[in-house]
DOROTI-762167 format. One record per residue (C-alpha): chain; residue in one letter; x, y, z. Coordinates in steps of 0.2 Angstrom, whole numbers, m for minus. Example, Ala and Ser with C-alpha at 12.3 -4.5 7.8 and 13.67 -1.06 7.14 Angstrom:
// residues 2
 chain resn     u     v     w
     A    a    62   m22    39
     A    s    68    m5    36
***
This chain:
// residues 205
 chain resn     u     v     w
     A    m    68   m57    88
     A    t    69   m39    84
     A    p    60   m35    67
     A    s    70   m28    53
     A    g    63   m13    45
     A    a    46    m6    46
     A    p    30   m15    42
     A    r    21   m12    26
     A    a     6   m24    28
     A    l    m6   m29    42
     A    l   m10   m47    48
     A    w   m26   m47    58
     A    d   m33   m60    70
     A    v   m52   m61    68
     A    g   m61   m67    84
     A    n   m62   m53    97
     A    v   m51   m41    86
     A    i   m64   m39    72
     A    v   m79   m48    78
     A    r   m84   m52    96
     A    w   m85   m70   100
     A    d   m89   m78   117
     A    p   m98   m94   121
     A    r  m105   m86   136
     A    t  m116   m75   125
     A    l  m125   m91   120
     A    y  m125  m101   135
     A    a  m131   m87   147
     A    k  m147   m90   137
     A    i  m147  m108   140
     A    f  m142  m109   159
     A    k  m152   m98   170
     A    e  m141  m101   185
     A    p  m123   m94   184
     A    a  m116  m108   193
     A    d  m123  m121   180
     A    l  m116  m110   166
     A    d   m99  m109   174
     A    r   m99  m128   177
     A    f  m103  m132   159
     A    l   m91  m121   151
     A    s   m77  m126   163
     A    h   m80  m145   163
     A    v   m89  m149   147
     A    g   m90  m136   133
     A    t   m72  m130   136
     A    l   m61  m120   125
     A    d   m49  m134   124
     A    w   m63  m146   117
     A    h   m68  m133   105
     A    a   m50  m131    99
     A    a   m51  m147    90
     A    t   m63  m139    77
     A    d   m50  m125    75
     A    r   m38  m140    70
     A    g   m49  m146    57
     A    v   m61  m159    66
     A    t   m79  m156    60
     A    f   m91  m149    72
     A    a  m102  m165    70
     A    d   m88  m177    75
     A    n   m82  m166    89
     A    i  m100  m164    96
     A    a  m103  m183    95
     A    a   m87  m187   104
     A    l   m91  m175   119
     A    s  m109  m180   119
     A    a  m104  m198   121
     A    e   m94  m193   137
     A    h  m108  m182   144
     A    p  m125  m189   137
     A    h  m135  m179   150
     A    h  m128  m163   141
     A    a  m131  m169   123
     A    e  m143  m155   120
     A    h  m132  m142   127
     A    i  m117  m148   117
     A    a  m127  m148   101
     A    a  m131  m130   103
     A    w  m113  m126   101
     A    w  m116  m129    82
     A    d  m135  m127    81
     A    r  m134  m110    88
     A    w  m117  m105    84
     A    p  m121   m88    77
     A    e  m128   m83    95
     A    m  m110   m84   102
     A    f  m107   m67    92
     A    s  m111   m50    98
     A    g  m107   m39    83
     A    t   m91   m32    76
     A    i   m78   m20    84
     A    p   m81    m3    75
     A    e   m64     4    80
     A    t   m55   m11    71
     A    e   m67   m10    56
     A    s   m63     9    54
     A    v   m44     6    54
     A    i   m46    m8    41
     A    e   m56     4    30
     A    d   m43    18    32
     A    l   m28     6    28
     A    a   m37     0    13
     A    a   m40    18     7
     A    r   m21    20     8
     A    g   m17     4    m1
     A    v    m9    m5    13
     A    p   m10   m24    10
     A    q   m21   m33    23
     A    f   m22   m52    27
     A    g   m31   m63    40
     A    l   m24   m77    52
     A    t   m38   m85    62
     A    n   m40  m100    73
     A    m   m57  m105    66
     A    s   m65  m120    58
     A    g   m66  m119    40
     A    e   m85  m123    42
     A    t   m88  m107    51
     A    w   m77   m95    42
     A    p   m89   m91    28
     A    g  m102   m85    40
     A    v   m90   m75    50
     A    r   m83   m67    35
     A    a  m101   m61    30
     A    m  m102   m52    47
     A    s   m92   m37    42
     A    p   m89   m28    25
     A    a   m71   m25    31
     A    f   m66   m42    27
     A    r   m68   m38     8
     A    h   m51   m29    10
     A    f   m41   m45    15
     A    r   m31   m52     1
     A    d   m30   m69     9
     A    t   m35   m77    26
     A    v   m26   m92    33
     A    v   m39  m102    42
     A    s   m32  m114    55
     A    g   m46  m127    52
     A    d   m41  m128    34
     A    e   m22  m130    38
     A    r   m25  m141    53
     A    v   m13  m131    64
     A    i   m17  m117    76
     A    k    m9  m102    83
     A    p     3  m101    92
     A    d    12  m115    82
     A    p    26  m107    72
     A    r    20  m118    57
     A    i     5  m108    54
     A    f    15   m92    54
     A    e    26  m100    41
     A    i    11  m104    31
     A    v     6   m85    32
     A    l    23   m80    25
     A    a    22   m93    11
     A    r     5   m87     6
     A    t     8   m68     7
     A    g    26   m69     0
     A    l    31   m57    14
     A    a    45   m57    27
     A    p    41   m57    45
     A    g    48   m39    47
     A    e    36   m33    33
     A    l    20   m38    43
     A    l    12   m31    58
     A    f     2   m44    67
     A    v   m13   m39    78
     A    d   m20   m52    90
     A    d   m29   m52   107
     A    s   m19   m68   113
     A    a    m3   m64   122
     A    a     3   m82   118
     A    n     0   m79    99
     A    i     9   m62   100
     A    a    24   m69   108
     A    a    25   m83    95
     A    a    25   m70    81
     A    a    37   m59    89
     A    a    49   m73    92
     A    m    49   m75    73
     A    g    52   m57    69
     A    f    35   m50    66
     A    h    30   m33    72
     A    t    16   m35    84
     A    h     2   m26    93
     A    h    m7   m35   107
     A    f   m25   m30   105
     A    t   m33   m27   123
     A    d   m42   m10   120
     A    p   m51    m5   104
     A    a   m47    13   108
     A    a   m28     9   108
     A    l   m28     1    91
     A    r   m28    17    79
     A    p   m14    25    89
     A    a    m3     9    88
     A    i    m6     8    69
     A    e    m1    26    68
     A    r    15    23    78
     A    f    20    10    65
     A    g    18    23    52
     A    l     4    14    42
     A    l    m9    28    45
***
């Protein structure tokens, strides 16, 4: 769907748009052999398994269920929560800079993240840029994840804005496609250096 009008507010994804998150950052410390690392992340601690926490399942329950299936990996699975902060490798300065400049211009900014409600407070503390968000829709609290259209409907209800008034920035092509189908303006985040020029083309900077 072609958006109507120009955007006047930003809707930001969080992981790998504002903060860098990758389970490999942690598990490369745990598994010394690359083949063991790949095997664990592709067959045990998978992103599909982790998605349950994004849908509102607690880390404790999700870890217990997987540990019952793979008891010989129980210690490794427990690290997903016990050492959760080690999956992060800092913020993305280019995005933080854009958020700060948009805030200086008075552009409303919001967040939409696939994330457990248990982890959002800690992630929010990783960057001062989050203080500019008027609201953040966290999938774990809503029990629905992107790219389900229902979570975008929640955003519209919470912000009071129409899809064509929001520019959505996300690193997932599937999420971008879902938002675009609903009439949001979109920018697929693949290169931090390309972010500012894209925001400028939309006339927000």
